[in-house]
Z-matrix of the N, CA and C atoms (Angstrom, degrees):
N
C 1 1.442
C 2 1.529 1 111.05
N 3 1.334 2 116.06 1 -46.32
C 4 1.460 3 119.49 2 -178.36
C 5 1.516 4 111.90 3 -67.08
N 6 1.332 5 116.22 4 -35.92
C 7 1.459 6 120.07 5 -175.18
C 8 1.521 7 110.66 6 -63.76
N 9 1.340 8 117.11 7 -44.23
C 10 1.462 9 119.70 8 -179.34
C 11 1.525 10 111.18 9 -64.08
N 12 1.337 11 116.59 10 -39.98
C 13 1.452 12 119.33 11 -179.32
C 14 1.523 13 110.76 12 -68.29
N 15 1.327 14 116.72 13 -41.25
C 16 1.455 15 119.20 14 178.29
C 17 1.531 16 111.02 15 -64.58
N 18 1.325 17 117.06 16 -38.86
C 19 1.470 18 119.82 17 176.97
C 20 1.517 19 110.42 18 -61.67
N 21 1.327 20 117.32 19 -42.87
C 22 1.459 21 120.93 20 178.56
C 23 1.521 22 110.94 21 -63.47
N 24 1.329 23 117.14 22 -46.23
C 25 1.459 24 120.12 23 -178.99
C 26 1.525 25 111.47 24 -64.46
N 27 1.340 26 117.02 25 -43.21
C 28 1.463 27 119.54 26 177.67
C 29 1.525 28 111.35 27 -64.11
N 30 1.329 29 117.32 28 -37.59
C 31 1.464 30 120.96 29 178.24
C 32 1.521 31 110.60 30 -63.02
N 33 1.333 32 116.78 31 -44.07
C 34 1.465 33 120.29 32 178.61
C 35 1.524 34 110.36 33 -63.49
N 36 1.322 35 117.70 34 -41.46
C 37 1.470 36 120.78 35 178.69
C 38 1.531 37 110.59 36 -62.42
N 39 1.333 38 117.15 37 -42.90
C 40 1.469 39 120.07 38 179.38
C 41 1.522 40 111.72 39 -65.80
N 42 1.332 41 117.62 40 -39.92
C 43 1.463 42 120.41 41 177.69
C 44 1.523 43 110.20 42 -63.91
N 45 1.322 44 116.48 43 -44.09
C 46 1.463 45 119.28 44 178.62
C 47 1.524 46 111.43 45 -64.42
N 48 1.313 47 117.71 46 -38.80
C 49 1.469 48 120.38 47 177.14
C 50 1.523 49 110.44 48 -62.72
N 51 1.325 50 116.93 49 -40.34
C 52 1.463 51 120.63 50 176.43
C 53 1.517 52 111.97 51 -62.88
N 54 1.331 53 116.81 52 -40.83
C 55 1.463 54 119.86 53 177.64
C 56 1.527 55 111.38 54 -64.54
N 57 1.328 56 116.41 55 -40.62
C 58 1.468 57 119.58 56 178.70
C 59 1.526 58 110.34 57 -63.60
N 60 1.327 59 116.71 58 -42.40
C 61 1.465 60 119.37 59 177.85
C 62 1.533 61 110.79 60 -64.59
N 63 1.320 62 117.12 61 -40.44
C 64 1.464 63 120.24 62 179.47
C 65 1.524 64 110.98 63 -64.76
N 66 1.330 65 117.44 64 -38.36
C 67 1.461 66 120.30 65 178.99
C 68 1.525 67 112.00 66 -75.76
N 69 1.301 68 117.36 67 -23.18
C 70 1.460 69 120.97 68 -175.72
C 71 1.511 70 114.84 69 -79.02
N 72 1.320 71 117.16 70 -23.85
C 73 1.455 72 120.45 71 -176.84
C 74 1.525 73 109.74 72 -117.18
N 75 1.325 74 115.84 73 141.72
C 76 1.453 75 121.46 74 -176.92
C 77 1.518 76 112.61 75 -79.38
N 78 1.290 77 117.30 76 68.26
C 79 1.459 78 122.53 77 178.58
C 80 1.524 79 108.89 78 -108.69
N 81 1.331 80 117.65 79 167.50
C 82 1.471 81 119.54 80 176.30
C 83 1.527 82 112.82 81 -61.16
N 84 1.322 83 116.77 82 -22.69
C 85 1.460 84 120.08 83 178.68
C 86 1.527 85 110.14 84 -66.04
N 87 1.340 86 116.50 85 -31.50
C 88 1.466 87 119.89 86 -179.11
C 89 1.517 88 111.27 87 -60.75
N 90 1.323 89 117.58 88 -40.02
C 91 1.467 90 119.98 89 178.75
C 92 1.519 91 111.30 90 -60.95
N 93 1.319 92 116.05 91 -42.26
C 94 1.463 93 120.25 92 179.28
C 95 1.525 94 110.47 93 -64.76
N 96 1.321 95 116.65 94 -44.08
C 97 1.462 96 120.84 95 -179.27
C 98 1.529 97 110.30 96 -64.15
N 99 1.324 98 117.06 97 -42.17
C 100 1.466 99 120.45 98 179.37
C 101 1.523 100 110.01 99 -62.97
N 102 1.326 101 117.22 100 -42.97
C 103 1.470 102 120.26 101 178.66
C 104 1.527 103 111.24 102 -64.12
N 105 1.339 104 116.93 103 -40.53
C 106 1.464 105 119.59 104 178.21
C 107 1.529 106 111.51 105 -64.39
N 108 1.312 107 116.70 106 -40.93
C 109 1.465 108 119.62 107 178.87
C 110 1.525 109 110.01 108 -68.81
N 111 1.344 110 117.14 109 -36.50
C 112 1.463 111 119.84 110 174.84
C 113 1.523 112 110.92 111 -58.84
N 114 1.334 113 115.98 112 -44.96
C 115 1.465 114 119.96 113 178.43
C 116 1.526 115 111.49 114 -64.30
N 117 1.320 116 116.00 115 -36.61
C 118 1.455 117 120.93 116 -179.86
C 119 1.520 118 111.46 117 -67.55
N 120 1.333 119 116.86 118 -29.27
C 121 1.458 120 121.14 119 -178.44
C 122 1.530 121 112.95 120 -88.09
N 123 1.327 122 117.62 121 6.59
C 124 1.460 123 121.30 122 178.68
C 125 1.518 124 109.83 123 -103.02
N 126 1.313 125 116.15 124 156.64
C 127 1.459 126 120.94 125 174.84
C 128 1.519 127 112.44 126 67.11
N 129 1.324 128 115.39 127 -126.62
C 130 1.466 129 120.91 128 -178.22
C 131 1.520 130 112.45 129 -90.43
N 132 1.295 131 117.55 130 0.98
C 133 1.460 132 121.30 131 -178.31
C 134 1.513 133 114.38 132 -55.26
N 135 1.351 134 118.65 133 -50.01
C 136 1.465 135 118.90 134 -179.80
C 137 1.533 136 113.03 135 -60.48
N 138 1.325 137 117.02 136 -37.83
C 139 1.460 138 119.99 137 178.58
C 140 1.526 139 111.20 138 -64.67
N 141 1.320 140 116.27 139 -42.62
C 142 1.466 141 120.59 140 178.63
C 143 1.522 142 110.04 141 -64.57
N 144 1.334 143 117.24 142 -44.58
C 145 1.460 144 120.41 143 -179.61
C 146 1.522 145 111.67 144 -63.79
N 147 1.334 146 117.14 145 -40.37
C 148 1.463 147 119.48 146 178.47
C 149 1.525 148 110.79 147 -66.40
N 150 1.329 149 117.26 148 -36.90
C 151 1.463 150 120.67 149 177.98
C 152 1.527 151 110.82 150 -65.22
N 153 1.323 152 116.59 151 -44.38
C 154 1.465 153 120.50 152 178.59
C 155 1.529 154 110.45 153 -64.31
N 156 1.327 155 116.65 154 -42.73
C 157 1.464 156 120.16 155 178.92
C 158 1.530 157 110.93 156 -63.24
N 159 1.334 158 117.23 157 -41.89
C 160 1.462 159 120.42 158 178.61
C 161 1.528 160 110.53 159 -63.48
N 162 1.327 161 116.56 160 -40.13
C 163 1.458 162 120.11 161 177.91
C 164 1.519 163 111.06 162 -63.11
N 165 1.317 164 117.14 163 -43.83
C 166 1.468 165 120.51 164 179.12
C 167 1.528 166 110.57 165 -64.85
N 168 1.334 167 117.40 166 -37.87
C 169 1.461 168 120.58 167 178.28
C 170 1.528 169 110.31 168 -64.13
N 171 1.332 170 116.85 169 -41.98
C 172 1.466 171 120.47 170 178.76
C 173 1.528 172 110.19 171 -64.43
N 174 1.339 173 116.25 172 -44.31
C 175 1.467 174 119.62 173 176.94
C 176 1.522 175 111.44 174 -62.59
N 177 1.318 176 115.96 175 -39.59
C 178 1.465 177 121.21 176 177.93
C 179 1.526 178 110.09 177 -60.07
N 180 1.336 179 116.87 178 -45.45
C 181 1.459 180 120.74 179 178.11
C 182 1.515 181 111.84 180 -62.81
N 183 1.334 182 116.74 181 -40.77
C 184 1.456 183 120.90 182 179.11
C 185 1.524 184 111.44 183 -64.02
N 186 1.314 185 116.12 184 -43.01
C 187 1.468 186 120.05 185 179.63
C 188 1.527 187 110.52 186 -66.76
N 189 1.330 188 116.69 187 -39.71
C 190 1.462 189 119.45 188 177.90
C 191 1.526 190 110.68 189 -64.54
N 192 1.334 191 117.69 190 -40.51
C 193 1.461 192 121.50 191 177.43
C 194 1.524 193 110.51 192 -62.22
N 195 1.318 194 117.09 193 -43.79
C 196 1.462 195 121.55 194 178.34
C 197 1.525 196 110.92 195 -62.45
N 198 1.325 197 116.43 196 -40.77
C 199 1.463 198 121.08 197 178.25
C 200 1.526 199 110.68 198 -63.50
N 201 1.319 200 116.63 199 -42.06
C 202 1.461 201 120.71 200 179.05
C 203 1.524 202 110.53 201 -65.68
N 204 1.341 203 117.03 202 -38.50
C 205 1.464 204 119.96 203 177.15
C 206 1.524 205 111.81 204 -62.05
N 207 1.325 206 116.49 205 -44.24
C 208 1.467 207 120.27 206 178.79
C 209 1.521 208 109.92 207 -62.55
N 210 1.322 209 116.22 208 -43.58
C 211 1.466 210 120.47 209 -179.95
C 212 1.527 211 110.77 210 -63.51
N 213 1.329 212 117.12 211 -40.93
C 214 1.465 213 120.98 212 178.36
C 215 1.528 214 110.90 213 -65.14
N 216 1.332 215 117.07 214 -42.79
C 217 1.468 216 121.04 215 179.21
C 218 1.522 217 110.92 216 -61.91
N 219 1.326 218 116.43 217 -39.81
C 220 1.465 219 120.20 218 179.64
C 221 1.527 220 110.46 219 -68.18
N 222 1.339 221 116.37 220 -42.43
C 223 1.465 222 118.28 221 -178.71
C 224 1.525 223 111.39 222 -68.55
N 225 1.342 224 118.25 223 -31.35
C 226 1.471 225 120.65 224 177.78
C 227 1.525 226 111.83 225 -72.39
N 228 1.330 227 116.72 226 -25.55
C 229 1.468 228 119.23 227 -179.65
C 230 1.533 229 111.87 228 -87.41
N 231 1.300 230 116.87 229 14.31
C 232 1.458 231 119.98 230 176.40
C 233 1.514 232 113.72 231 96.77
N 234 1.309 233 117.50 232 12.62
C 235 1.453 234 121.03 233 177.31
C 236 1.504 235 114.65 234 83.55
N 237 1.316 236 117.48 235 5.08
C 238 1.462 237 120.90 236 179.23
C 239 1.526 238 108.12 237 -104.23
N 240 1.319 239 116.25 238 118.61
C 241 1.457 240 120.59 239 -178.58
C 242 1.522 241 109.53 240 -102.08
N 243 1.339 242 115.23 241 138.73
C 244 1.462 243 117.93 242 174.62
C 245 1.524 244 108.81 243 -79.43
N 246 1.293 245 116.42 244 171.67
C 247 1.463 246 120.06 245 -174.30
C 248 1.524 247 112.03 246 -65.87
N 249 1.324 248 118.01 247 -33.19
C 250 1.464 249 120.62 248 178.61
C 251 1.520 250 110.69 249 -64.08
N 252 1.315 251 116.85 250 -45.86
C 253 1.459 252 120.71 251 178.02
C 254 1.523 253 111.68 252 -62.29
N 255 1.317 254 116.09 253 -39.03
C 256 1.465 255 119.31 254 179.30
C 257 1.518 256 111.20 255 -63.46
N 258 1.330 257 117.06 256 -43.99
C 259 1.467 258 120.65 257 -179.99
C 260 1.523 259 110.52 258 -66.59
N 261 1.339 260 116.61 259 -44.47
C 262 1.460 261 119.93 260 179.16
C 263 1.525 262 111.13 261 -62.81
N 264 1.328 263 116.57 262 -41.67
C 265 1.461 264 120.60 263 179.31
C 266 1.521 265 110.92 264 -62.92
N 267 1.324 266 116.56 265 -44.24
C 268 1.469 267 120.25 266 179.90
C 269 1.524 268 110.88 267 -64.10
N 270 1.328 269 117.85 268 -42.73
C 271 1.466 270 120.89 269 178.55
C 272 1.522 271 111.50 270 -63.56
N 273 1.324 272 116.80 271 -45.20
C 274 1.472 273 120.42 272 179.93
C 275 1.526 274 111.01 273 -64.29
N 276 1.319 275 115.96 274 -39.65
C 277 1.455 276 119.78 275 178.97
C 278 1.527 277 111.18 276 -64.37
N 279 1.334 278 116.62 277 -41.51
C 280 1.461 279 120.55 278 177.54
C 281 1.523 280 110.89 279 -65.31
N 282 1.316 281 117.27 280 -41.92
C 283 1.475 282 120.69 281 176.90
C 284 1.522 283 110.59 282 -59.52
N 285 1.326 284 116.54 283 -47.91
C 286 1.466 285 120.77 284 -179.10
C 287 1.522 286 110.90 285 -61.93
N 288 1.327 287 116.64 286 -41.97
C 289 1.458 288 120.21 287 179.39
C 290 1.524 289 110.95 288 -62.92
N 291 1.325 290 117.09 289 -45.03
C 292 1.459 291 120.28 290 -178.66
C 293 1.525 292 111.76 291 -66.38
N 294 1.318 293 117.21 292 -41.27
C 295 1.470 294 119.63 293 178.54
C 296 1.520 295 111.05 294 -65.68
N 297 1.322 296 117.07 295 -42.16
C 298 1.457 297 120.27 296 176.71
C 299 1.520 298 111.79 297 -62.79
N 300 1.322 299 116.22 298 -39.03
C 301 1.462 300 120.61 299 177.69
C 302 1.514 301 110.98 300 -64.81
N 303 1.332 302 116.97 301 -42.16
C 304 1.467 303 120.91 302 178.60
C 305 1.523 304 110.52 303 -60.95
N 306 1.326 305 117.10 304 -45.71
C 307 1.463 306 120.09 305 179.77
C 308 1.522 307 111.74 306 -64.31
N 309 1.328 308 116.48 307 -43.01
C 310 1.461 309 119.82 308 179.68
C 311 1.531 310 111.33 309 -64.33
N 312 1.332 311 116.08 310 -45.02
C 313 1.468 312 118.94 311 -178.94
C 314 1.527 313 111.38 312 -67.12
N 315 1.317 314 118.14 313 -32.78
C 316 1.469 315 120.41 314 175.65
C 317 1.522 316 110.46 315 -63.65
N 318 1.332 317 116.11 316 -38.91
C 319 1.456 318 119.82 317 177.34
C 320 1.534 319 110.82 318 -66.43
N 321 1.328 320 116.43 319 -40.27
C 322 1.467 321 120.66 320 178.71
C 323 1.528 322 110.01 321 -64.20
N 324 1.325 323 117.56 322 -42.56
C 325 1.468 324 121.19 323 178.65
C 326 1.523 325 110.17 324 -61.60
N 327 1.325 326 116.92 325 -43.13
C 328 1.463 327 120.41 326 179.96
C 329 1.523 328 111.13 327 -61.10
N 330 1.316 329 116.95 328 -45.88
C 331 1.465 330 120.03 329 -179.61
C 332 1.533 331 111.71 330 -68.00
N 333 1.340 332 116.80 331 -40.41
C 334 1.473 333 119.02 332 178.81
C 335 1.517 334 110.49 333 -63.97
N 336 1.327 335 117.38 334 -38.74
C 337 1.468 336 121.02 335 177.16
C 338 1.523 337 109.89 336 -63.07
N 339 1.315 338 117.13 337 -44.61
C 340 1.454 339 120.97 338 -179.97
C 341 1.533 340 111.06 339 -60.82
N 342 1.323 341 116.33 340 -47.91
C 343 1.465 342 119.31 341 -178.14
C 344 1.525 343 112.03 342 -70.23
N 345 1.321 344 118.02 343 -31.20
C 346 1.466 345 120.75 344 175.62
C 347 1.526 346 110.12 345 -65.77
N 348 1.332 347 116.99 346 -43.36
C 349 1.463 348 120.85 347 177.40
C 350 1.529 349 110.66 348 -62.49
N 351 1.329 350 116.77 349 -44.40
C 352 1.463 351 120.63 350 178.90
C 353 1.525 352 111.00 351 -61.61
N 354 1.327 353 116.78 352 -40.91
C 355 1.456 354 121.24 353 178.89
C 356 1.522 355 110.80 354 -63.37
N 357 1.326 356 117.28 355 -41.17
C 358 1.463 357 120.69 356 177.70
C 359 1.526 358 111.08 357 -62.79
N 360 1.320 359 117.19 358 -41.94
C 361 1.469 360 121.00 359 179.88
C 362 1.523 361 110.40 360 -65.73
N 363 1.324 362 117.41 361 -43.28
C 364 1.470 363 120.93 362 179.65
C 365 1.522 364 110.36 363 -64.20
N 366 1.331 365 117.76 364 -42.27
C 367 1.467 366 120.12 365 178.94
C 368 1.522 367 110.99 366 -63.43
N 369 1.328 368 116.59 367 -42.25
C 370 1.469 369 120.38 368 179.22
C 371 1.528 370 110.51 369 -62.24
N 372 1.336 371 117.41 370 -44.63
C 373 1.458 372 121.17 371 178.47
C 374 1.520 373 111.50 372 -64.80
N 375 1.323 374 117.21 373 -37.21
C 376 1.462 375 120.86 374 178.28
C 377 1.524 376 110.71 375 -65.41
N 378 1.345 377 116.72 376 -42.99
C 379 1.467 378 119.39 377 177.84
C 380 1.525 379 111.32 378 -62.18
N 381 1.312 380 117.41 379 -40.08
C 382 1.468 381 120.90 380 178.11
C 383 1.518 382 110.38 381 -65.05
N 384 1.330 383 117.45 382 -41.34
C 385 1.458 384 120.83 383 179.96
C 386 1.530 385 111.10 384 -67.05
N 387 1.330 386 117.48 385 -38.71
C 388 1.465 387 120.89 386 178.96
C 389 1.528 388 109.72 387 -65.85
N 390 1.326 389 117.73 388 -44.39
C 391 1.469 390 120.90 389 178.22
C 392 1.519 391 111.05 390 -62.65
N 393 1.330 392 116.36 391 -40.13
C 394 1.465 393 119.90 392 179.86
C 395 1.519 394 111.27 393 -67.07
N 396 1.344 395 117.21 394 -39.24
C 397 1.460 396 120.18 395 -179.72
C 398 1.536 397 110.92 396 -69.36
N 399 1.344 398 117.81 397 -32.02
C 400 1.458 399 120.67 398 177.06
C 401 1.516 400 111.81 399 -69.77
N 402 1.334 401 116.62 400 -37.73
C 403 1.469 402 119.35 401 179.26
C 404 1.524 403 111.41 402 -73.86
N 405 1.329 404 118.62 403 -29.08
C 406 1.467 405 121.59 404 178.69
C 407 1.521 406 111.02 405 -75.98
N 408 1.320 407 118.53 406 -26.36
C 409 1.460 408 120.18 407 -174.31
C 410 1.499 409 112.88 408 -83.73
C-alpha cells in the first residue's frame, strides 16, 4: 500500500520539477508548457485543481496529526520507540514531506506561469511601442 502511494507522490514531484525547469528556461518547450497550463486554467480546471489541492491539504493535516500522535506516544513511553513506531513515523514523515513538496511546487508553477505570461505581454507591448516609435520618427 505504501509503495504505490510513494511511487505516485514521487511521480507527481518529478513531473512538477520538470514543469518548473521547463518554465525556468526560455526554450520552445516553455511555450508548450505555458499553453498547456493556460488550457488547464480554463473552464472547470481551476475548480478541479482547487479540489485536488484541498484534498492534499486535508491528507497532509491528517498525516501530520498521525505523526504527532506517534511522537507523543513515544515520548510518553520514556522516549524509547519500538521498531513498528519507528517505521510508521518514518513513513508518515515521508508522506508529509512529499505532500508538502507537491503543494509548494504547485504554487511555484502557478507563479512562474503567471510571471511568464506577464513577461510575454510586456515584451509584445514593447515590440509594438518600438515599431510605432520607428514609424513616427
